[in-house]
C-alpha positions in Angstrom: 111.2 125.9 146.4 111.5 126.4 142.6 112.8 122.9 142.3 109.7 121.4 143.9 107.5 123.4 141.5 109.4 122.1 138.5 109.1 118.5 139.7 105.4 118.9 140.1 104.9 120.3 136.6 107.0 117.4 135.1 104.7 114.8 136.8 101.6 116.3 135.1 103.0 115.4 131.7 101.9 111.8 131.4 101.4 111.5 127.7 105.1 112.2 126.8 104.2 114.9 124.3 105.7 118.3 125.1 104.4 121.1 122.9 106.6 124.2 123.1 104.7 126.4 120.7 101.5 125.8 118.7 100.1 128.6 116.5 96.9 126.8 115.4 95.9 124.7 118.4 96.4 121.0 118.9 96.3 119.6 115.4 97.9 116.2 114.8 99.9 116.4 111.6 101.5 113.0 111.9 99.9 111.7 108.6 101.4 114.7 106.7 104.9 114.0 108.1 105.0 110.3 107.1 107.2 109.5 104.2 105.7 107.7 101.3 107.1 104.6 99.9 107.9 105.0 96.1 106.3 102.2 94.0 109.0 100.8 91.7 107.8 98.9 88.7 108.1 95.1 89.1 110.7 94.8 86.3 113.1 97.1 88.2 112.9 95.2 91.5 115.5 92.6 92.3 113.9 90.0 94.6 115.7 87.2 96.6 113.9 84.0 97.3 115.3 81.8 100.0 114.3 79.0 102.4 114.9 79.4 106.1 114.3 77.5 109.4 115.8 79.9 111.9 113.6 80.7 114.9 110.7 78.7 113.6 111.0 75.5 115.6 112.3 73.5 112.6 109.6 74.5 110.2 110.7 75.7 106.8 109.4 78.9 105.3 110.3 80.5 102.0 111.2 84.2 102.3 111.0 86.7 99.5 112.9 89.9 100.2 113.8 93.0 98.3 110.4 94.6 97.7 110.0 98.3 97.2 106.2 98.4 97.3 103.4 99.7 99.5 102.1 97.4 102.2 98.7 97.2 100.4 100.4 95.9 97.3 102.4 93.3 99.2 99.2 92.1 101.0 97.5 91.5 97.6 100.6 89.8 96.3 101.0 87.5 99.3 97.3 86.5 98.9 97.9 85.5 95.3 101.1 83.6 96.1 99.4 81.7 99.0 96.7 80.6 96.6 99.2 79.5 94.0 101.2 77.4 96.5 98.2 76.2 98.5 99.8 77.2 101.9 99.7 80.0 104.4 101.9 83.0 104.5 102.3 86.6 105.8 104.0 89.9 105.2 106.7 90.9 107.8 109.1 93.8 107.7 108.6 94.3 103.9 109.3 90.7 103.2 106.9 87.9 102.3 107.0 84.6 104.1 105.3 81.5 102.6 105.0 78.4 104.7 107.0 75.4 103.3 109.8 75.2 100.8 108.5 76.6 97.5 111.5 78.4 96.1 111.3 77.1 92.5 107.6 77.6 92.2 107.7 81.1 93.7 110.5 82.2 91.3 108.5 81.0 88.3 105.3 82.8 89.6 107.2 86.0 90.3 108.9 86.1 86.9 105.6 85.6 85.2 104.3 88.6 87.2 107.2 90.6 85.8 109.6 90.7 88.8 113.3 89.9 88.6 113.6 87.0 91.1 116.6 84.8 92.0 117.0 81.9 94.3 119.4 82.4 97.1 121.0 79.7 99.3 121.3 76.0 98.7 
């Protein structure tokens, strides 16, 4: 009979959160527990610029990886790079993707902005 009571109580927990003890009520502290991303100055970041076609239906994109910046900073940077290249682009997994093959142009722009950028791949 105890097993049936336990089974019923497990079914009532639909949200997946199991609070064992809470002294101050149901306060969500997830924002306090998130780790901050340290912003490293541009001259201390080593960026890699490469062209790729994998998984894009034959379309070429230029990928810039190696950033150690906050997502807000990357969003502002990708907007600037898209305007300079005249193409579209996005931020995915702390990498910037610019549509088309713009390796040389992006390396020049990034070095003018103070980043250490190198071309990778042939």
